[in-house]
C-alpha positions, 0 to 999 in steps of 0.5 A: 540476525533477522533477514527478509526477502527484499526485492528492490529499493528506490528513492521516490517523491510524493507517491509513497508518503510525504516528501522524498522517501527511501522505498523498500519493496519486499517480496511475497504477497498473499493476494493476486490483484488483477491490476497489480503492476508489480507481479515480479514481487509476488513470490519471496523466492524471487527476492534476495535475502537481506539483513536488517543491518544491510538495509539500514546501512543503505538507508543511512547513506541517504539520511541527510538528503531525506531529512532535508527533503521532508521525507522518510522511509516507506516499506512496501511490497509485495505485502510487507506484513507477510514478513512482520518480524523483519518489518518490525525490527526494520522500522524500529531501526529506521526510527532510531535514525530519526526518520519518518516511517510509513507502511504500505499495505493491503491490510489483508494481514493486518492481524500479523502487525504487532502493536510494537510494529505499529508504534514505530509506524508514523503513517499507514498507506492502506489499500482498500481495494473494494467494499463489496465482498464479492467484488473484493474477491474478484479483484484480489482472490481474498476477503475484505473483512481483514482490511476493514478490521485493520483499519478500525484498529488503526483508527482506534490507535490514533494511527494516521492513514492515507487510504488508496483506492484503485478505480477500474472501469467495470470492476471497482467503479460501481456507485454502491461499491464506491459509496461503501468505501467512502462512508467507511473511510469518512467514519474513521477518525485518522484517515487524513486523505483518500487517493483515487488512483486511476487504473493503468497498464504500465505494468503490462510489459512485466507480465509479458516478460514473466510469461503471465497473461495480464488479466485486465489487458482489454480493460480501458483506463477510466475516463476523466468523467468517471474519475471525477464522479468517484472523487466526488462520491468520496468528497460528498461523504466527507473525505479529503480527496487526492 
């Protein structure tokens, strides 16, 4: 029986896909984003092993409520594609319940997502963390090209995407960096919206509890003027912006 490292789950509205959703947070992530607000999900060994059947039984309790609320099921992380077999089976079973499905991913492990997994995914929430390769590496410790390749694949498949970009003053806000993402996403046929997410420090207490220094402790949240400038860049490129 397929098992996965499950950190937690929650019911959420309007932040992890359309409507009210059952959001499953998996453990384990290959990236170390400097603004990550869930450092407790980095390691799989800090999560609990759960079978697909156990998760589905929990989702089924809320099926009717989710349907009435126009929502669905979102698998998030950590990075869910670190556990592709578990996620593939899980999404298949959720689709059998008749629920809308969403995959929340950085795309860094997009090559691990089979066509079968994506066939049972109605929406991909794709985090495009930066365009400039050096900036992306500074933000995440990883490389940007796997995410871009995955985005192109999703577009070619006709798979709907909501792209997310975290705006961090002095880190991801360079006009050229923003322009690169804006032009790229505007050129993908299935990007339904771009969400510009202002950097925040709500996860800082988690770092303190884990005894880990918060890398952006001295970084300010972006002022309204900067947020509007960046949203304007995305709109000017032809994106629908939230």
